[in-house]
C-alpha positions in Angstrom: 2.9 17.2 1.0 0.4 15.6 3.3 1.2 12.2 4.7 -1.0 9.5 6.3 -0.8 6.0 7.5 -1.4 3.2 5.0 -2.2 -0.2 6.5 -1.6 -3.7 5.0 -3.1 -6.4 7.1 -3.4 -10.2 7.2 0.3 -10.7 6.5 2.4 -13.7 7.4 5.6 -13.1 9.4 7.8 -13.5 6.3 5.6 -11.1 4.2 5.6 -8.5 7.0 9.3 -8.6 7.5 10.0 -8.3 3.8 7.6 -5.4 3.5 9.1 -3.5 6.5 12.6 -4.1 5.0 11.5 -2.7 1.6 9.9 0.4 3.2 12.9 1.1 5.4 15.2 0.9 2.3 13.2 3.9 1.0 13.4 5.7 4.4 9.6 5.2 5.0 8.5 5.2 8.7 6.9 1.8 9.4 5.3 0.0 12.3 4.6 -3.8 12.5 1.9 -5.0 14.9 0.2 -8.3 15.6 -3.4 -8.6 14.5 -6.2 -9.5 16.9 -6.2 -13.1 15.7 -2.6 -13.4 17.1 -1.5 -15.2 13.8 -1.2 -12.4 11.2 0.6 -9.1 11.2 -0.4 -5.6 10.2 2.3 -3.3 8.7 1.6 0.5 8.8 3.6 2.8 6.6 3.6 6.7 6.8 3.3 7.5 3.1 2.6 10.8 1.2 -0.9 11.4 -0.2 -1.5 12.6 -3.7 -4.1 15.3 -4.4 -4.9 13.8 -7.7 -6.7 10.5 -8.4 -4.7 7.9 -10.3 -4.9 8.1 -14.1 -7.3 5.7 -15.8 -5.6 3.1 -18.0 -6.1 3.6 -21.7 -5.1 0.0 -22.4 -8.6 -1.4 -22.4 -10.3 1.5 -24.1 -11.0 1.6 -27.8 -12.9 3.9 -30.1 -15.4 1.2 -31.1 -16.5 0.8 -27.5 -17.5 4.5 -27.3 -16.8 6.6 -24.3 -15.8 4.3 -21.5 
């Protein structure tokens, strides 16, 4: 399975630390780096990619609305 880096930016220190801890619990390779504004953090996680797009939710679709 192909993997690539997923970035989450503009995180506070607490948010970044919690996110890194959660990823590491699942054995995901992560990196935490300081943003250019020197206030926020960016967390990078090496995650698997899916070849399929996510399924569309059927929750908001109804016959009377036609093909949505």
